[in-house]
C-alpha positions, 0 to 999 in steps of 0.5 A: 418789157421791150428789152425782155421781148427782144432778148426772148426773140434773140434766144429763140432765133439762136436756138433755131439757128443751132438746131439747123446747123449740120450735126457731126456724124459718128466716124466722119469728124476725123476727116476734117483733121487734116490727117490721112484717115481712111473713110471709116476713121479706123486707121491711116491711109498709106500713100507712098514710100518715105525713105526719110522714116526710120526703118523698123525691120529689126523690130517685131510685134508680140502677143501681149494679152489674149482674152474673150470679150463679150460682143467681139464675135467668134473665137479667132481660130484662123492663124494670124500674123502681125507686122507694122510700119510707120506712117506720117499722119499728114502726108501718108508717107510710110516706112519699111515693114517690121518683122512678122510675129514669130508665130501665128496667133489663134484660139487654141494655139500653142507656141504663141508669139509672146515676148519671152515666155508667155505669162499665163495670166495674160496669154494662156495657151492651148485649150484655155484659149478655145473661146478667145476673140481678142488678141492684144498686140504690142512691143516694148519700144518704138522709134517714134512715140505717136504722141510726140510732135514731129518736124512739120507739125505732124505725128508718126504712127505705127500702123498694124498690118495683119495677115489671116492664113488658112488652116494649117498655114505655117507662115505668111506668103512673100506677098501677102494680102494683109489688112490694116487693123489699127495702130499702136498706142502707149499703154501702162497696163502690160508689164514690159510693154510700152505700146499695144493695140487690141485687135477686136474690130476686124474678127476674121471668123465672124463670117464663119469661113472654113477653119472657123468652126472648131479651133485647132487643139480645142 
């Protein structure tokens, strides 16, 4: 009986100790990883230029899928261009930029920046995309696979930068105010595309700025 009582007290004590432990909070656990995550754990901080990283300036991102997703917000009616650069996830060192997408991505748009001819099952064009709010950006290959461990026990990711233009804008400015919207990851669901990312979190039209009322060509 004494043994059972002691066991019961230990069990209760362990339960109380567990209850009082600091609970993990969504979006903050990544900050304990030793990687240079930004505060909301959505991408990596870019801290300094690292000339030892490969140069992706001859590579280019493509629109690899375009769709409407429930809960992802308004149609993306403003012109958006994408490019990427490599980032060392432990140091924050970054490479030069890739090329911009060859043309803007936007709902209702024609001449979308596909790899070759747009596959109508994945990237329809014109009025068929009037309500679309989720572009997927990708490319066939990278100089670093984000899942391959690099010297120094680190990994090299490709962070995606996006420039959102004004209605009628035809190309990004020379010094654009772009933003990081994610990073490329391996995919096996898109023909001919090895790395991709869904641009679904930072919808530029959710606050209804000028140009987001009715999509061009719709």
